[in-house]
N, C-alpha and C positions, 0 to 999 in steps of 0.2 A: 504494500500500500504506500502510495506516495505521501510523504508527510505534508500535512496542511498547517503545520505550526511554524510561525515566524518569530524571530526575536525582536522585541520592541526597541527602538533606538531612543536613548534618553534625551531630554532637553539639555542644552548646554548649561553648565553650572551657573553662569552669570544670569541666564534667562530665568532659571529656577529661583535664584536669590531675589531677583527683581520682582518676579511675578508673585512670590509668596506674600508680598505686602499688598497685592492687589488681587484678591481671591477671584473676581470675575474674569480678569485678564488671564490669570493662571489657568482657570478652567477652560477658557476658550482656546488658549494656545496649546494646551496639552491635548484637548479633545481633537483638534485638527491633526496633530501629529500621530497620536496613538490610534486613532481610527484608521490611519493608513498603514499601521504596522502592528496588527493584533497578533496574539498567540494563535488564534484560529481565524484564518482568512475566509472561512465559509460560514461564519456566524452571521445572523441577520444584523441589520444596522440598528434595529430597535424592536421592542416587543410589539406583538400584534394580538389583539383580542377581538374576535369576530362573533362569538356567541357568549351567552351566560356560562359561568363555570359552576357546576358541570353543565355542558351542553347536551343536546339530544343523544348523540352517540355515546357519550360518557355515561349518561343516565341509564341507558340500556345495558351497558357493560356493568355498571354498579348493581343493577337489579339481578343480573345473571350471577355475579360474584357473590352477592349476599345470600344466595341459596346454599352456598357451600363454605362461606368464609365470612367472618365478622367484619363488616365494613363501617362500623360506627366511628372509628378513629380516622377514617379515610380523609385525605386532603385533596388529592387529585388522582384521576385515572390517567396514566402517562403513556406516551408513545416514545419509547426509548430509541427506536430506529431513527426517528426524526430529530431527537434532541441533540444539541451540539454545543460544545464549549460551555458558556455560562447560561445557555437557554434550554428550558424544559418545555416540551410540547405535550399537549393533551390529545385525546382521541378526536376531538373536534377541530384540531388544527390551531388552537390558541397557543401562542408562543410567548412564554413568560421569562423575563430575566430572573434567574434563580439565585437569590441571596440567602437561601435556607439550605440548599445543597444536601438533600436527603438527611436532614438533621445533622449538618456539619460533617458529613462523611465522604463527600466527593472532593478529591484534592485538585486534580488537574484537568477538569472539564469532562463533559459528556462526550463519549465516543472519541476519546483521545487516541490518535493513530498509534502512538508509541505503545500505549497499553493494549490496544488491539493486537499489535504485533507480538507483544510480550506473552499474552495468553494464548496466542496461536502457535507459539513455538513448539517444536517436538517435545521439549522438556516439560512444558506445562501440560500438554495433552497427555503425556505419559503419566503424570501425577493425577490428572483428573480421572483417567481410566483405571489406574492402579493405585488408588489412594492408600498411602502407607499408614499403618499404625505406628506412629513415629517412636513411641517409647520402646516397642519391641522390634520393629522391622524398618528402621530408617533407611533411606537410600544412601548410597555411598557418597554422594555429594552434598549431604545435608549440612555438614559443617561449612562447606564452601558457600552454600546458599545463605546460611545465617551470617557468616562473616562479611559477605559482599553486599548484604542487604540490611536486615534488621540490626545487626551489631555495628554496621558501618556508621550508623547515626545514634548509637547508644549515648545516653546522657553521661556527662563527665563523671568518671569514677566508677561506672557500672559496666562490667565487661561480660556478663552472662545474661541469659534470657530463658524464661520459661514461656513457651508458646501456648496460646489458647485459641478459643473460637470467637469470642465476643467480649465486649467491655465488661459485662457482669461476670463473665468467666474469669477474666484477668483479675478483677477485684477479689472474687471468692478465693482463688488460688493464692493470691498474695496474703490474704488473711490466714489461710492454712499454714503458709510458710512462716508467718509471724508467730503463730501459736506453737508450732513445732520448734522453732528457734528458742522461744521463751522457755519451754520445758527442757530443752537440751542444755541451756545455760544453767537452769535451776538444778537439774539432775546431776550435771557434771559430764564432761566429755568422756566418752567411752563406757559410761555406766549403762548397763542393760536394763530393759524394762523388767519390773518385778512381776511376780505372779499375780499380785493384787491389782496392779495396773492393767494387766492383760484381761483379767476376769471382769473387773469393774467397767472397762471400756465397752464390753459387749452388752452391758446393762445401762449404758449412757449415764454412768455414775462416776463420781470422783473416787480415786485419784486418776483413773485412766482417762476419764472425760473431765478435765479440770475446769474450774470456774475461772475463766479468763475473759477479758473484754477487749473490744476495739472502740476507741473514741472517735466519733465524727463530730460534725458541727451542725447547728441549726441551719435549715434551708439547704443542707447538702443533698446531692444526688450521687449515689454510687452504684446504681443498678437495681434490677427488679427480681433477682434470684433470691433464694431463701436467706443466705447469710448476708449478702450485700444489702438486702432490703432492711436489715436491722440497723444499717448505718445511713439509709436514705431518709431524709427528713423534709423533702421539698413539698409534697402534697399528700394529704390523707388517702386519696384514691389509690395510690400505689400500695398502701400498707393495710387497709381495712380487711379484716377477717383472717389475716395471716399471723400465726404465732411468731413472736419476735424474741430475740435475746435481750436480757436486761443489760444493755450497754449504754454508756453515757453519751450525752451530746453537750458540747460547749457552745458558747455564743460566738458567732462569726461577726466581725466588725460591721456595723451599720454606718457607713461613711456618709458624710454630708458633702454635697456638691454645690458649686465647683470646688475642687480640692484646694486650689490656691487661696480661697477665701475662708477655709475652715481647717487650717493646719493644726491649731492647738486642740480644737474639739476632736478631730480625728485621731490625734496622738493619744488623747485621753481615752477615747473609745477603744483603740487597739490595746492600750495598756490594761484596761479593764478586762478585755477578753483573754489576754495572756495570763493575767492573774487567775482568772477562772479556770483556764486550762490546767495550770499548775496545781490549783486547789483540788480539782477533780482527780488528777493523777495521784495525789497524796492521800485523798480521803475516800476514794471509791471502795466499795465493799469487797472488790476482788482486784487482782493485779491487771493493769492495762498493758496489753502486749504491744499495741501499736496505735498511733494517731494517723488517721487518713484525712487528707484534705485536697480539695481542688484549688489550683492556682487562681481560677475565677469560678465562683459558683455559678454554673450554667443554667441547669433546669430550675434552680431555686430563685432565679431572678437576675442573673448576671451581676453578682455581688463581688466587689473587689476589695483587696487589702493591699497595704504597701509592702515593698521588699523588706522594710524594717520589721514589720510584723512577722513575716515568714522566717526571717533569719533568727529572730528571737524565739519563735516556735521551735525551730530546729535545735537551738541551744537548750531549750527546756527538755526536749525529748532525749537528747544526749545525756543531760545531767541526771535524768531519772531512769536511764536504761530502757527507754521505750523506743520502739522502731518508728521511723518516720516514712510513711507511704504517701507519695504524691500521685494523685489520680489525674493523669493527663489524657484520659480517653477523649475528651472533647477539645482540650486546649492544645494538644500536641500536634506535631508535624506542620509547623510553620504558620499556624493561624494567627499568632500574636506578634508576628514580626521577628520572632526567634524560632528555631526549630522546636525547642521545648520551652513552654511558658516559664518554667522555673529558672531558666537561664537569666531572666530579667533580675532575679534576686541576688545573684553573685554569692551564693552560699559559701561559707568557709569550709564546710565538709559536705559531701554529696548525700542525698537522701538514701535511705536503705533500699527502697524499691520505688520504681516508677511504672505505673500501668499505662498501657496504650491500646488503642483500637481506632475506630472511625476512619479518619483520613489515611491511616496506615493500611486499611482494608484487610488487616489481620489483627491479632490481639495477643496480649501476654503481659508479662512484667519483666523489667530489667532489675538486676541486682549485682552486687559486687562481692559481698561477704560470702566466702565459700561455706560458712556454717548455715547459710540460708538454704543450702541443699540439704534435704532431710538425711538423717544418718543411715537410713535403709532404703532400698529401692521399693517402688510401688506405693510409697506414702504420698507422693505428689504425682498422680498418674491418671490417665484415662485412655480410651482406645486410640483416639486420633492425636491428642495433644497438639492441636493446631492443624494446619493444612499447608503442605509445602508449595502447592500452587499459589495460595494466597501470599506466602512469603516471597515467591518470585514476583508476584504482582507488586508488592511493596517495594521490592528492589527496582522495578520499572518506574514506580512513582518517584522514588529517590533520584533516579537518573534524570527524570524530567525536571524535578525541582532544582537539581544542580545545573542541568544544561541551560535552563531558562532563568536561573537565579531568582526563583520564585519567592523565597523567603524575603529577599530584599524588595521585590516587587510588592509583596504584601505589606511590608513596613511602610514603603513610600506611598502606596495607594491608601493605606489606612490613615496616614498622617493627613493626606489631602482630604479624605472623606470626613475625618473627624473635624478638621478646621471648617469645612463647608457646612457640616451639621451644626457646628457651634453658631455659625451665622444664621442658619435657619431657626435655631433655638432662640436667638435674640429677636427674630422676627415673629415667632409663634411661641412665646414663653409659656403659655398655658397648655400647649399641646406637645412640646418637646421638653421634658423635665428631667433633671438629674442625668444629663448626658455623661456617659462614662466610657472608658476605653482609650483614653489618651495614651499614645506611645505603646499601644498593644495591638498593632497591626489593624486588621479589619474586625477584630473581636470587640465590636462596639454595640452599645445598647443605650436606651433611654426609656423613661416611663411616659405613658400617655393615658389620659382619661379615655374610657371606652376603647380600650386596646383591641379587643376582639373585633369590634366594628371597623377599626382602622385596618386591621389585617385583611378583612374581607374587601374593603375599598381598594386596597393595594392590588388585589387580584384583578379587579375591574380595569385598572390602569396598566396591567401587564407586569406586575412584580409578584413573585412568590417569596414571601417573607414570613418569619416565625416570631413567636413570643416566648417568654419565659417568666416564671413566677406569676404574680398576680396582675402586674400592670406593665411589664417590660416588653419592649420591642427589641428583638436581638438580630443582629446581622451576622450571618455565617456564610459569606460568599466563599467561592473557591479560591485557590491560590493564583489562578489565572484571571481573576477579577482585576481589571485595570481602571485607569482614571476615566476613560470614556464610558465605561460601564457605570462608574460612580456618578458621572454627570447625568446619565439617564435615571439612575436611582433617585438622585436629589430632585430632579425635575418632577418625577412621579410622586415622590413623598409630598412635595409642595402641592401638587395637584390634588392628592387625596386629602390633605389638610384643609384645603380651600373648599372641598366638596361637602 
């Protein structure tokens, strides 16, 4: 397949410096240039909406699907053959600029030619047809696949990986690793399990099934599986009717915006939350094996905290011998203008584990400490332990990110978009509130009254966009989202706000 991807040429440095002081001039100048040199030269020039969403063809497909599959959470019925780059097409031919990207999980555009070639390779086809049970029967090149892909972008200080199937799976297995590590340290290296531990474990009783906990934060989201759900605190609908572990939650900072006008208040709020974390670690009724946290609370409302907060949190966990797990399922792989969002913090020591999924198109957790490998085989195990084809796909994604310098693109596009949204917020202060995400790439959000109505309006003007928490509008565009896409988005946001 002939590549349809082109590298955008940057504006000259002097032009950028001059134009940044004149937002409208900057917008127009860059729009003219970048429209002529997009990453996908077969993208449409703008969205197109010709029927209601859903339209007649989509409604028929929804009715057919509903007979065999629950459609109550359905957003759109999509035509992925016609979707391209940043544009998502439905069955009625409506073409929407997609800044939601399959809940933040499409990294380099729909129908990316390089990824098509990657999954069409003999190596990928072989793994699709003969899917290996990786723990028992890995292919001979599995180490090479990991080193050239997943581990090539490992967070600093972490050189090993446990591969999984999805974000919740990555979180659950990281919790298992934390518990096994805790008991290994308490028991002593090389000490075998006692007969009492073996017998009581089969009865779900102590000491074989010890009373240990994972601490999460209010408004956190870490998945919907059984263990991960006990650390998810974003919405009751996720948790109702499901038995849960008695695990603690600490307050996540509730910052005031704009940040530059609320420095002292936000420092005090972060200090309050840190003191609460330490108090819980000390006083909880059972040992806390790990603290898990998102760099930006995503499903819970796009809630931010400062690098100072996270560095202090890391110091607290080290001081008390508690593992520090960073959940980068949604924030990882370039979305915040760094490959990993926690790179913004410049930690003095690396986290103990970092989970990943979504834009990686595979899942798992990174770690560095060899004692996080269980002392015996089959303790951290399942049939597939991930998918080598998906690992190859992530390698292809990494290649595209590096070839097109997409992390830099996301940082630059995000800065431009944030600045322009700040102008809109000044124009519509009642409708764009608490704008956040400065210097965090395109990981941008704001609060708005009647949020759900706003999201529906955005579809009518050709934008697929999502929400989070109770009132936040969140942007989750792909890494190939450029400034000319941002101009379209800004224009349509204003159109929806006026409507």
